[in-house]
N, C-alpha and C positions, 0 to 999 in steps of 0.2 A: 694388130689383128690377134695376136696370141693372148693378149689381156682379155679381149672380148670373148674368145673361145673358152678361156679358163673360167670366166664369170658364168658363162652359159652352162659349162659343165658342172660347176658348183650348184647352180640353180636346179639343174635336172636331178643331181644326186640328192639334194635336199627334198625335192618334191617326191621322189620315189621313196625315200626313207620315211617321210611323213605319211604317205599313203599306206605303206606296209605297217608302220607302227600303230596307226589308228584304225586299222581294218578290223581287228578282233580284240577289243580291250578285255583284259583279264580283271576279275574282281579281286580287290585287295582286302585287307582286314576290315576296312571301313565301308566297302561297297556292299551292295545287296547280293546275297548268295542265291543260288538256284533253289526254287521252292521245292524241288524233289529231294534235296539233301536234308537230312535231319539237323535240327539246330542243337547245339551243345550248350547246356546251361551249367555254370560252375556249381560245384557242391556248396552247400550252405556253410558259412564260416562258423567256427566255434569260438565262443567268447563274447565279450561285450561289444555290441554294435551300436553306434550312435548315428543319428541323422539330424542335421540342423536344417531348420526352415524358418521362414518369417512368421511371426505371430499375427493373428488377425487383430485389427484395431478395435473392433466391436465385440470381440471375444465370443463370437457365435450367437449373438443376440441375448446373452444372459444378462439379467438385470441385477443390480446390487440390492441386497436386502435393506429394508429401511432401518435407520438407527433407532435404538431403544430410547425411550423418553427418560431423561435423567434429571434429578433434582438434587440440590445441595442439602445435606442433612444439617439440622441445627445441632448445637452443642449437646442438648439434653438427649436427643435421639442417638447421637454418636456415643455418648457415655453409656447409654442403655445397651447398645450393641456390644461395646467392649466389655461391659460387666458380665455378659453371658459367656465370654470366652474363659477357658480354664487358665489358672495362673501358671506361669512358667516356673519350673524349679530353679532355684539359684545355684550357680556353680561357683567354686572358689576363684576361678580365673575370669569371672564376668567383669569385675571392675578392677582396673589396674591403671597405673600412671602412664602418661604418654612416654613412649620409648624414644627419647631424643638422642640422636647420635652425637658423639663427642666432636666430630669433625674429621676431615680427611687427614690422613697421615702424610708427611712430606715424602717426596719421591726418594727412592734409595740413591745413595751416592755411588757412582760407578768406579771411582778410582781415587788414588791419593792426590791431594791438592799440591801443585807445584808452585812455590812462591817466587821463583826466579822470573825475571822479565824475559819476554820473548820478542824479538830476537835478542840474543845477548849483546852487550856492549862490546865493541872491538877493543881488544886489550893490546895488541901489538900489530905491527905491519906484517904483511905476508912475507914469507922467506923468499929470498932471491934465488933463482936457479943457478946451478954451478955451470959455468961456461968454460970448457977446456979445449978451445980451438974452434975450427970451422965445423959447421954441421955436416954430417955424412948421411948418405942414403942407406937405410938398413934393409929395406925390401923394395922389390920392383916387380912389375908384371912379367910373365914369361916372355921370352924372346921367340919370334917366329909366329907361324900361323897357329891359331888356337881353334880346335874343333868346337862346333856349337853343341851345347848341352842337349842331350836327348829329351 
């Protein structure tokens, strides 16, 4: 029976809380404000301001102008038009040979070339260690309880 009472108590508390919370909703920054309060507009920004939008496909009903009628000129007419132009003065650098590059230079060498083979050939056997009796312990861990490092 205590489980049933606790569930009933939770349901009553939840109902009272919901009724109190929804009784007088406050308007947030996105809600509608009271019409009697003046609205605040932000000051105009200084500097470059851009606005992006979609362009209309028909461009507002504007029509393209018609293309001009064009005909190919014959050689005599072309020569007559070019003969009316003034002659260009000649400059000493107008005609010159083609500047052909010699080719790329080789990359710079970074160091001295070593002619020895790598790895070197073994010349002798490794030296044998000197054994002078039984091995001995030189170091050992401290005796007793060791505190944990902070």
